[in-house]
BABA-558283 format. One record per atom (N, C-alpha, C, O): residue number from 1; atom name; x, y, z. Coordinates in steps of 0.02 Angstrom, whole numbers, plus 50000, padded with zeros to 5 digits. Example, Ala and Ser with C-alpha at 12.3 -4.5 7.8 and 13.67 -1.06 7.14 Angstrom:
> nr/atom/x/y/z
> 1/N/50660/49716/50390
> 1/CA/50615/49775/50390
> 1/C/50660/49835/50390
> 1/O/50712/49834/50423
> 2/N/50642/49888/50354
> 2/CA/50684/49947/50357
> 2/C/50645/50002/50394
> 2/O/50670/50057/50402
This chain:
> nr/atom/x/y/z
> 1/N/48960/50403/52133
> 1/CA/48955/50356/52078
> 1/C/48971/50286/52105
> 1/O/49019/50277/52143
> 2/N/48931/50239/52085
> 2/CA/48944/50170/52107
> 2/C/48995/50136/52062
> 2/O/49019/50165/52013
> 3/N/49012/50075/52080
> 3/CA/49064/50037/52044
> 3/C/49046/50028/51971
> 3/O/49088/50036/51927
> 4/N/48983/50011/51957
> 4/CA/48962/50000/51887
> 4/C/48964/50065/51847
> 4/O/48985/50065/51789
> 5/N/48943/50120/51877
> 5/CA/48945/50184/51844
> 5/C/49016/50206/51828
> 5/O/49028/50237/51776
> 6/N/49062/50189/51872
> 6/CA/49132/50206/51861
> 6/C/49158/50171/51798
> 6/O/49190/50202/51756
> 7/N/49144/50105/51792
> 7/CA/49167/50068/51734
> 7/C/49131/50090/51670
> 7/O/49161/50090/51617
> 8/N/49069/50108/51676
> 8/CA/49032/50134/51618
> 8/C/49064/50198/51593
> 8/O/49074/50207/51533
> 9/N/49081/50242/51639
> 9/CA/49114/50305/51620
> 9/C/49181/50292/51587
> 9/O/49197/50325/51537
> 10/N/49221/50247/51613
> 10/CA/49287/50231/51584
> 10/C/49279/50202/51514
> 10/O/49317/50219/51469
> 11/N/49229/50160/51504
> 11/CA/49218/50129/51438
> 11/C/49195/50180/51386
> 11/O/49201/50167/51326
> 12/N/49168/50237/51407
> 12/CA/49145/50288/51361
> 12/C/49202/50334/51338
> 12/O/49194/50371/51290
> 13/N/49259/50333/51372
> 13/CA/49316/50374/51353
> 13/C/49346/50346/51289
> 13/O/49360/50286/51285
> 14/N/49356/50389/51237
> 14/CA/49383/50363/51174
> 14/C/49455/50338/51183
> 14/O/49495/50368/51219
> 15/N/49471/50284/51149
> 15/CA/49538/50255/51152
> 15/C/49587/50299/51113
> 15/O/49643/50311/51134
> 16/N/49565/50323/51055
> 16/CA/49607/50365/51013
> 16/C/49582/50437/51019
> 16/O/49524/50450/51007
> 17/N/49627/50482/51037
> 17/CA/49609/50552/51046
> 17/C/49632/50593/50986
> 17/O/49681/50577/50953
> 18/N/49595/50646/50974
> 18/CA/49614/50692/50920
> 18/C/49672/50736/50944
> 18/O/49684/50741/51004
> 19/N/49707/50768/50897
> 19/CA/49762/50813/50916
> 19/C/49739/50870/50960
> 19/O/49778/50898/50999
> 20/N/49674/50889/50956
> 20/CA/49648/50944/50997
> 20/C/49657/50930/51071
> 20/O/49668/50976/51111
> 21/N/49653/50867/51091
> 21/CA/49660/50849/51161
> 21/C/49729/50870/51187
> 21/O/49736/50888/51245
> 22/N/49778/50867/51144
> 22/CA/49847/50884/51163
> 22/C/49865/50956/51145
> 22/O/49923/50975/51150
> 23/N/49815/50996/51125
> 23/CA/49827/51065/51108
> 23/C/49859/51075/51039
> 23/O/49890/51126/51027
> 24/N/49852/51026/50996
> 24/CA/49882/51030/50929
> 24/C/49829/51043/50877
> 24/O/49770/51030/50888
> 25/N/49849/51069/50820
> 25/CA/49805/51081/50764
> 25/C/49789/51014/50731
> 25/O/49829/50967/50736
> 26/N/49733/51009/50697
> 26/CA/49713/50947/50663
> 26/C/49764/50923/50612
> 26/O/49770/50863/50600
> 27/N/49800/50970/50581
> 27/CA/49851/50950/50531
> 27/C/49910/50913/50563
> 27/O/49948/50880/50528
> 28/N/49917/50919/50629
> 28/CA/49971/50882/50663
> 28/C/49962/50807/50654
> 28/O/50011/50770/50649
> 29/N/49900/50785/50651
> 29/CA/49886/50714/50642
> 29/C/49908/50691/50572
> 29/O/49936/50637/50565
> 30/N/49895/50733/50522
> 30/CA/49915/50717/50454
> 30/C/49991/50714/50451
> 30/O/50020/50669/50420
> 31/N/50025/50763/50482
> 31/CA/50098/50764/50483
> 31/C/50126/50702/50517
> 31/O/50176/50674/50495
> 32/N/50094/50681/50572
> 32/CA/50116/50622/50608
> 32/C/50114/50560/50563
> 32/O/50162/50522/50559
> 33/N/50057/50551/50529
> 33/CA/50051/50491/50486
> 33/C/50096/50496/50424
> 33/O/50121/50445/50401
> 34/N/50107/50556/50398
> 34/CA/50152/50565/50342
> 34/C/50224/50547/50363
> 34/O/50259/50511/50326
> 35/N/50245/50571/50421
> 35/CA/50312/50555/50445
> 35/C/50319/50480/50459
> 35/O/50372/50451/50447
> 36/N/50266/50449/50484
> 36/CA/50268/50377/50496
> 36/C/50277/50338/50432
> 36/O/50315/50290/50430
> 37/N/50242/50359/50379
> 37/CA/50249/50325/50314
> 37/C/50319/50334/50286
> 37/O/50348/50288/50259
> 38/N/50346/50396/50292
> 38/CA/50414/50408/50268
> 38/C/50464/50365/50305
> 38/O/50510/50337/50274
> 39/N/50456/50359/50371
> 39/CA/50502/50318/50411
> 39/C/50498/50244/50390
> 39/O/50548/50210/50386
> 40/N/50437/50221/50377
> 40/CA/50427/50152/50355
> 40/C/50466/50138/50291
> 40/O/50502/50089/50286
> 41/N/50458/50183/50241
> 41/CA/50493/50172/50178
> 41/C/50568/50183/50183
> 41/O/50606/50147/50150
> 42/N/50591/50230/50224
> 42/CA/50663/50239/50234
> 42/C/50694/50177/50266
> 42/O/50749/50156/50248
> 43/N/50658/50147/50315
> 43/CA/50683/50086/50346
> 43/C/50685/50029/50296
> 43/O/50731/49988/50297
> 44/N/50634/50025/50254
> 44/CA/50632/49972/50203
> 44/C/50692/49979/50155
> 44/O/50724/49929/50138
> 45/N/50706/50040/50134
> 45/CA/50762/50052/50089
> 45/C/50828/50036/50123
> 45/O/50873/50008/50092
> 46/N/50834/50053/50187
> 46/CA/50898/50041/50222
> 46/C/50910/49966/50233
> 46/O/50967/49946/50244
> 47/N/50858/49926/50230
> 47/CA/50866/49854/50240
> 47/C/50880/49816/50176
> 47/O/50888/49755/50177
> 48/N/50884/49851/50121
> 48/CA/50896/49819/50057
> 48/C/50962/49781/50057
> 48/O/51010/49801/50091
> 49/N/50964/49729/50019
> 49/CA/51026/49692/50011
> 49/C/51074/49733/49969
> 49/O/51053/49772/49926
> 50/N/51138/49726/49982
> 50/CA/51189/49765/49947
> 50/C/51209/49731/49882
> 50/O/51212/49670/49878
> 51/N/51223/49772/49830
> 51/CA/51247/49744/49767
> 51/C/51320/49722/49771
> 51/O/51343/49684/49728
> 52/N/51356/49744/49822
> 52/CA/51427/49728/49827
> 52/C/51440/49661/49861
> 52/O/51497/49640/49866
> 53/N/51387/49629/49885
> 53/CA/51396/49564/49919
> 53/C/51414/49511/49867
> 53/O/51419/49526/49807
> 54/N/51423/49450/49890
> 54/CA/51442/49394/49847
> 54/C/51392/49380/49792
> 54/O/51339/49411/49789
> 55/N/51409/49332/49748
> 55/CA/51366/49315/49692
> 55/C/51298/49288/49714
> 55/O/51249/49294/49677
> 56/N/51294/49258/49774
> 56/CA/51231/49228/49797
> 56/C/51183/49280/49825
> 56/O/51125/49263/49838
> 57/N/51204/49342/49834
> 57/CA/51161/49394/49863
> 57/C/51109/49416/49812
> 57/O/51122/49417/49752
> 58/N/51051/49435/49837
> 58/CA/50998/49461/49796
> 58/C/51012/49534/49783
> 58/O/51030/49571/49829
> 59/N/51005/49556/49719
> 59/CA/51018/49627/49707
> 59/C/50961/49670/49732
> 59/O/50907/49644/49749
> 60/N/50972/49735/49735
> 60/CA/50924/49782/49765
> 60/C/50857/49780/49729
> 60/O/50804/49780/49762
> 61/N/50857/49778/49663
> 61/CA/50795/49779/49626
> 61/C/50753/49717/49641
> 61/O/50692/49723/49650
> 62/N/50784/49659/49644
> 62/CA/50747/49598/49660
> 62/C/50719/49599/49731
> 62/O/50663/49577/49743
> 63/N/50759/49625/49777
> 63/CA/50737/49629/49847
> 63/C/50677/49675/49854
> 63/O/50627/49657/49886
> 64/N/50682/49735/49824
> 64/CA/50627/49783/49828
> 64/C/50565/49754/49794
> 64/O/50510/49762/49820
> 65/N/50574/49721/49737
> 65/CA/50517/49691/49702
> 65/C/50484/49638/49746
> 65/O/50423/49633/49749
> 66/N/50525/49598/49780
> 66/CA/50498/49545/49823
> 66/C/50458/49575/49881
> 66/O/50403/49552/49896
> 67/N/50486/49626/49914
> 67/CA/50451/49658/49970
> 67/C/50388/49692/49946
> 67/O/50336/49687/49978
> 68/N/50392/49728/49890
> 68/CA/50333/49763/49863
> 68/C/50279/49713/49844
> 68/O/50220/49726/49856
> 69/N/50298/49657/49814
> 69/CA/50250/49605/49796
> 69/C/50216/49577/49859
> 69/O/50156/49564/49859
> 70/N/50256/49566/49911
> 70/CA/50228/49541/49974
> 70/C/50178/49590/50004
> 70/O/50125/49570/50027
> 71/N/50195/49654/50003
> 71/CA/50150/49706/50029
> 71/C/50086/49708/49987
> 71/O/50031/49713/50014
> 72/N/50094/49704/49921
> 72/CA/50037/49708/49876
> 72/C/49989/49649/49886
> 72/O/49928/49657/49881
> 73/N/50016/49591/49901
> 73/CA/49974/49532/49914
> 73/C/49932/49540/49977
> 73/O/49878/49512/49983
> 74/N/49958/49579/50025
> 74/CA/49923/49587/50089
> 74/C/49872/49644/50089
> 74/O/49833/49650/50136
> 75/N/49872/49684/50037
> 75/CA/49824/49740/50033
> 75/C/49754/49712/50022
> 75/O/49744/49671/49978
> 76/N/49706/49734/50063
> 76/CA/49638/49709/50054
> 76/C/49607/49735/49990
> 76/O/49632/49782/49959
> 77/N/49552/49704/49970
> 77/CA/49518/49725/49909
> 77/C/49492/49796/49917
> 77/O/49479/49819/49973
> 78/N/49484/49831/49861
> 78/CA/49460/49900/49864
> 78/C/49389/49902/49889
> 78/O/49351/49853/49882
> 79/N/49370/49959/49918
> 79/CA/49303/49967/49944
> 79/C/49273/50032/49918
> 79/O/49309/50075/49892
> 80/N/49208/50039/49925
> 80/CA/49172/50097/49900
> 80/C/49181/50155/49949
> 80/O/49153/50155/50003
> 81/N/49221/50205/49929
> 81/CA/49237/50261/49973
> 81/C/49175/50302/49991
> 81/O/49167/50322/50048
> 82/N/49132/50315/49942
> 82/CA/49072/50355/49956
> 82/C/49027/50320/50006
> 82/O/48999/50352/50051
> 83/N/49019/50255/49999
> 83/CA/48978/50216/50046
> 83/C/49009/50219/50116
> 83/O/48973/50226/50166
> 84/N/49074/50213/50119
> 84/CA/49109/50214/50184
> 84/C/49103/50282/50217
> 84/O/49093/50286/50278
> 85/N/49107/50336/50178
> 85/CA/49099/50404/50206
> 85/C/49030/50412/50236
> 85/O/49022/50443/50289
> 86/N/48979/50385/50202
> 86/CA/48911/50390/50229
> 86/C/48905/50352/50295
> 86/O/48871/50375/50340
> 87/N/48938/50295/50300
> 87/CA/48936/50255/50361
> 87/C/48972/50290/50418
> 87/O/48953/50282/50476
> 88/N/49025/50328/50403
> 88/CA/49064/50362/50454
> 88/C/49027/50421/50485
> 88/O/49040/50439/50542
> 89/N/48981/50450/50448
> 89/CA/48943/50506/50474
> 89/C/48968/50573/50449
> 89/O/49007/50576/50401
> 90/N/48946/50626/50482
> 90/CA/48959/50694/50459
> 90/C/49030/50717/50477
> 90/O/49064/50744/50434
> 91/N/49052/50707/50539
> 91/CA/49116/50732/50562
> 91/C/49172/50684/50544
> 91/O/49175/50628/50569
> 92/N/49217/50706/50500
> 92/CA/49273/50664/50478
> 92/C/49337/50699/50499
> 92/O/49348/50757/50483
> 93/N/49380/50662/50536
> 93/CA/49443/50691/50560
> 93/C/49495/50693/50504
> 93/O/49486/50660/50453
> 94/N/49548/50732/50512
> 94/CA/49601/50735/50460
> 94/C/49632/50667/50446
> 94/O/49647/50652/50388
> 95/N/49640/50626/50496
> 95/CA/49670/50559/50483
> 95/C/49622/50516/50443
> 95/O/49645/50476/50402
> 96/N/49557/50524/50454
> 96/CA/49509/50486/50415
> 96/C/49512/50507/50341
> 96/O/49508/50464/50297
> 97/N/49520/50571/50329
> 97/CA/49526/50595/50260
> 97/C/49587/50563/50227
> 97/O/49583/50540/50170
> 98/N/49644/50562/50263
> 98/CA/49705/50533/50235
> 98/C/49695/50458/50223
> 98/O/49716/50433/50170
> 99/N/49665/50423/50270
> 99/CA/49656/50352/50262
> 99/C/49606/50335/50207
> 99/O/49614/50285/50173
> 100/N/49555/50377/50199
> 100/CA/49509/50366/50143
> 100/C/49543/50377/50077
> 100/O/49511/50370/50024
């Protein structure tokens, strides 16, 4: 194989691999993303301001509302799921199902 063929072959290797590559079941991917979401929300809750702080501290409800509002502002507009599924093709991975 020449130099150009070598780089062509490397560029064809997928960046993101399915769980099958690592000998895992497809549901392992769903579990991974579920655990990641749980960790995200647990960390968010642990960073909340305390109600026992001084009078100038923001209470927990206000802090959570502020963070949730910030997240909601960053969410992109909704899209047509059926149209997107058609664009993705026939084979849909477990993570794609979760993300859809």
